[in-house]
C-alpha positions in Angstrom: -50.6 -112.6 -93.5 -49.8 -115.4 -96.5 -47.8 -114.5 -99.5 -49.4 -112.8 -101.3 -50.6 -113.6 -105.0 -50.6 -111.1 -107.6 -52.5 -110.7 -110.5 -51.4 -108.9 -113.7 -53.3 -106.8 -114.4 -53.5 -104.7 -118.9 -55.2 -102.1 -118.5 -56.7 -100.3 -114.9 -59.9 -101.4 -113.3 -63.3 -99.2 -114.5 -64.1 -97.3 -112.0 -67.8 -97.4 -113.4 -67.3 -100.7 -113.0 -66.0 -101.1 -108.8 -68.2 -98.3 -107.4 -71.1 -100.4 -109.1 -69.7 -103.8 -107.3 -69.6 -101.6 -104.2 -72.8 -100.7 -104.3 -73.6 -104.6 -104.5 -71.7 -105.5 -102.2 -72.7 -102.9 -99.7 -74.4 -105.3 -97.1 -71.1 -107.2 -96.5 -70.7 -107.9 -93.0 -67.1 -108.2 -91.3 -67.9 -111.7 -89.1 -67.0 -112.8 -86.1 -63.0 -113.2 -87.3 -62.9 -111.0 -90.4 -59.7 -112.1 -92.7 -58.0 -110.0 -95.8 -57.3 -112.4 -99.3 -54.0 -112.8 -100.0 -54.4 -111.6 -103.5 -52.6 -108.2 -104.7 -52.8 -106.6 -108.4 -50.5 -105.9 -110.9 -50.4 -103.3 -114.0 -47.4 -102.8 -115.7 -46.2 -99.4 -118.0 -48.3 -97.3 -117.3 -47.3 -94.2 -119.4 -48.0 -90.5 -119.0 -51.5 -89.0 -119.7 -50.6 -84.7 -120.6 -54.5 -83.6 -119.9 -55.0 -85.5 -116.6 -51.7 -84.3 -115.5 -52.5 -80.7 -116.1 -56.2 -81.1 -114.7 -54.9 -83.1 -112.4 -52.7 -80.3 -110.9 -55.1 -77.8 -111.4 -57.8 -78.5 -109.2 -54.6 -79.5 -106.8 -53.0 -76.5 -106.6 -50.3 -77.5 -108.5 -47.1 -76.4 -110.9 -45.7 -77.8 -114.0 -42.0 -78.5 -113.2 -41.8 -81.5 -115.1 -42.1 -83.9 -112.5 -45.3 -86.1 -111.1 -46.5 -84.3 -108.0 -45.3 -85.9 -105.1 -49.6 -87.5 -104.9 -49.7 -88.1 -108.3 -49.1 -91.4 -108.5 -51.8 -92.3 -105.7 -53.8 -91.8 -109.4 -52.6 -95.0 -110.9 -52.7 -97.1 -107.2 -56.7 -95.6 -106.4 -58.3 -98.1 -109.1 -56.9 -100.9 -108.1 -57.3 -100.3 -104.4 -60.9 -100.2 -104.8 -60.6 -103.2 -107.2 -58.9 -105.3 -103.9 -62.0 -104.0 -102.4 -63.9 -105.9 -104.9 -62.4 -109.5 -104.4 -64.4 -112.3 -103.3 -63.7 -112.3 -99.8 -62.5 -109.0 -99.4 -64.7 -108.7 -95.6 -65.8 -105.2 -95.3 -68.6 -102.6 -98.3 -65.9 -100.0 -99.9 -69.0 -98.1 -99.1 -68.4 -97.8 -95.0 -65.1 -98.0 -94.9 -63.0 -94.6 -93.6 -59.9 -93.2 -95.5 -58.2 -92.7 -91.1 -54.0 -92.0 -92.5 -52.3 -92.0 -95.8 -48.3 -92.9 -95.8 -46.3 -91.6 -99.0 -42.5 -91.7 -99.1 -40.6 -90.9 -102.6 -38.0 -92.0 -103.3 -36.6 -89.3 -106.3 -38.7 -87.3 -108.1 -40.1 -88.9 -110.7 -40.2 -87.8 -114.3 -42.9 -87.1 -116.8 -42.2 -89.3 -119.2 -41.3 -92.1 -116.8 -43.4 -94.9 -117.4 -44.6 -96.5 -113.7 -45.0 -100.2 -113.0 -47.4 -100.4 -109.6 -48.4 -102.7 -106.7 -51.3 -103.0 -104.6 -52.0 -105.4 -102.5 -53.9 -105.5 -98.8 -52.1 -105.7 -95.0 -52.4 -104.8 -91.4 -55.8 -105.7 -90.7 -55.8 -105.1 -87.3 -59.1 -105.3 -83.9 -59.9 -101.6 -82.7 -61.5 -99.0 -81.2 -65.5 -99.4 -82.5 -64.1 -101.6 -85.3 -61.1 -102.4 -87.4 -58.3 -100.7 -88.9 -56.3 -102.4 -92.2 -54.0 -101.4 -95.1 -53.6 -100.9 -99.0 -50.2 -101.3 -99.5 -48.8 -99.5 -102.8 -45.3 -99.6 -104.7 -44.3 -98.2 -107.3 -40.9 -98.9 -109.2 -39.7 -97.9 -112.5 -37.8 -100.1 -115.6 -36.2 -101.7 -111.8 -36.3 -99.5 -109.3 -38.5 -98.1 -106.7 -39.4 -94.9 -106.7 -42.7 -93.9 -104.7 -44.9 -95.9 -102.2 -48.1 -95.6 -99.4 -50.0 -96.8 -96.8 -53.5 -95.9 -96.6 -55.3 -97.0 -93.8 -58.6 -97.7 -93.6 -61.6 -97.8 -91.0 -64.2 -99.7 -90.7 -66.8 -99.4 -87.9 -68.6 -101.7 -85.8 -69.3 -100.1 -83.0 -68.8 -100.5 -79.2 -65.8 -99.5 -77.5 -64.8 -96.5 -76.2 -66.6 -96.7 -72.4 -64.2 -94.7 -70.7 -64.8 -91.1 -70.9 -61.9 -89.0 -72.1 -60.9 -85.6 -70.6 -62.3 -82.7 -71.9 -58.9 -81.2 -73.7 -57.8 -77.6 -72.2 -59.5 -75.3 -75.7 -56.7 -74.6 -77.9 -55.4 -71.4 -79.2 -56.6 -70.7 -82.9 -53.3 -70.5 -85.5 -51.8 -67.8 -86.3 -49.0 -68.0 -88.9 -51.6 -69.3 -92.0 -52.8 -68.8 -95.4 -56.0 -68.9 -95.5 -57.6 -71.0 -98.6 -61.5 -70.8 -100.0 -62.5 -74.2 -101.4 -65.5 -74.3 -104.1 -68.5 -76.3 -103.2 -67.7 -77.7 -106.8 -64.5 -79.4 -105.7 -65.5 -82.4 -104.8 -66.3 -83.1 -108.6 -64.0 -81.5 -109.9 -61.4 -84.2 -108.2 -63.8 -86.6 -108.6 -63.8 -86.1 -112.0 -59.8 -86.8 -111.8 -58.9 -89.2 -109.4 -61.9 -91.6 -110.6 -63.5 -91.6 -107.0 -67.3 -90.0 -107.7 -68.5 -91.2 -103.8 -71.7 -88.9 -103.8 -70.4 -87.8 -100.2 -67.7 -85.4 -102.2 -70.7 -84.6 -104.7 -73.6 -82.9 -104.5 -75.8 -82.1 -100.8 -78.4 -84.0 -101.6 -76.2 -87.0 -102.5 -74.2 -86.5 -99.4 -77.3 -86.2 -97.0 -78.4 -89.8 -98.3 -75.3 -90.6 -96.3 -76.0 -88.4 -92.9 -73.2 -85.6 -94.3 -75.3 -82.8 -94.1 -73.6 -81.4 -98.0 -71.0 -82.5 -99.4 -67.3 -83.1 -97.6 -63.7 -82.7 -99.2 -61.3 -86.1 -101.2 -59.5 -85.9 -97.8 -56.4 -87.0 -100.6 -57.5 -83.5 -102.4 -56.7 -81.9 -98.5 -53.2 -83.7 -98.4 -51.9 -82.5 -102.5 -53.6 -79.1 -101.7 -51.1 -79.3 -98.1 -48.4 -79.9 -100.9 -48.6 -78.1 -103.7 -48.7 -75.0 -101.3 -45.3 -77.0 -100.0 -44.0 -77.4 -103.3 -40.9 -75.7 -103.2 -39.9 -76.6 -100.2 -40.8 -80.3 -101.0 -36.4 -82.2 -100.8 -34.9 -83.3 -103.1 -33.5 -86.5 -101.9 -36.0 -89.3 -100.8 -38.6 -87.9 -98.4 -42.1 -89.3 -96.1 -45.5 -87.5 -96.0 -47.5 -88.8 -93.3 -51.5 -87.5 -93.3 -53.7 -87.8 -90.0 -57.5 -87.9 -91.6 -59.3 -84.9 -89.0 -63.1 -83.5 -89.2 -65.0 -83.5 -92.8 -64.4 -80.9 -94.9 -67.4 -79.9 -95.5 -67.6 -77.6 -99.0 -67.8 -75.2 -99.8 -65.1 -73.6 -96.7 -62.5 -71.3 -95.6 -59.9 -73.5 -94.4 -56.3 -72.2 -92.8 -52.9 -73.6 -93.5 -50.0 -73.4 -90.9 -46.7 -74.8 -91.1 -44.2 -75.5 -89.1 -40.6 -75.6 -89.9 -38.9 -78.6 -87.5 -35.7 -81.0 -87.2 -35.7 -82.8 -90.4 -38.3 -81.6 -92.2 -41.8 -80.2 -91.8 -45.2 -80.0 -89.2 -48.4 -79.1 -91.2 -52.2 -78.3 -90.7 -55.6 -77.4 -92.6 -57.9 -75.9 -90.1 -61.4 -74.7 -90.0 -62.1 -70.8 -90.9 -61.6 -70.7 -86.7 -57.6 -71.8 -86.8 -58.4 -74.4 -84.2 -60.8 -77.1 -85.4 -58.3 -79.7 -87.5 -59.2 -81.1 -91.2 -55.9 -82.5 -91.4 -52.6 -83.0 -89.7 -49.2 -84.4 -91.7 -45.5 -84.7 -90.7 -42.6 -85.0 -94.0 -39.5 -85.9 -92.8 -36.3 -86.9 -94.7 -35.5 -90.7 -95.2 -32.1 -90.5 -93.7 -29.2 -92.8 -95.4 
């Protein structure tokens, strides 16, 4: 990949404009040899919006403690992510992408009052089975100190692949040491109002059916945030990474089960369907050494 050219923004890109552009780009095709634009976006001096933070905590389940929830900086980055995918030369339609993995590293707790500088860019375009994967990288700093970074991996399906049959795995036993949650049907609308991600698949049964879903599904990043809110008092004060792999969609309303297992250097957690077997999300928390 060539050196990234960053463009400075004065304000966050309006999400209404981003989604309007996404609709106009819905028929974009990647072609035989897609490439990613060597561009990035930078937004400096992002200050706290107390009402927005309070609404985010409420929908995701975080308690107020004077620090930003570990997933909250993604709220500042997501409009930039969308704007990058509207860039001339971006080879995929944003509406056809699936968020498959997300990794966050927080180097220290971030105070609510700190002003943040946000930088996002594209990379790691890879041909995979049945399509392509690419990453959107985010780095957040304050006062010249890097405090948070993430990698969001997205998948675009082109078809083909998967010719060999998978061996049938033994049926797993239901998880037993779990906490049960009720996820209301309006969760996608409430999280969408806070995050700006008002993708129709998250809003109403009818709007989701237009895109092939039987009813609305929860946002993947809401699921990650809700899991970490459950673990809020157990998260390290030093540098750590939270990786998640998004699995089966969560149709809402839903009853789900959360499981957390302590391991050396951190913990492994899962968000499962009501049966305690079908996975919605798998995650790993690990301290960053050094």
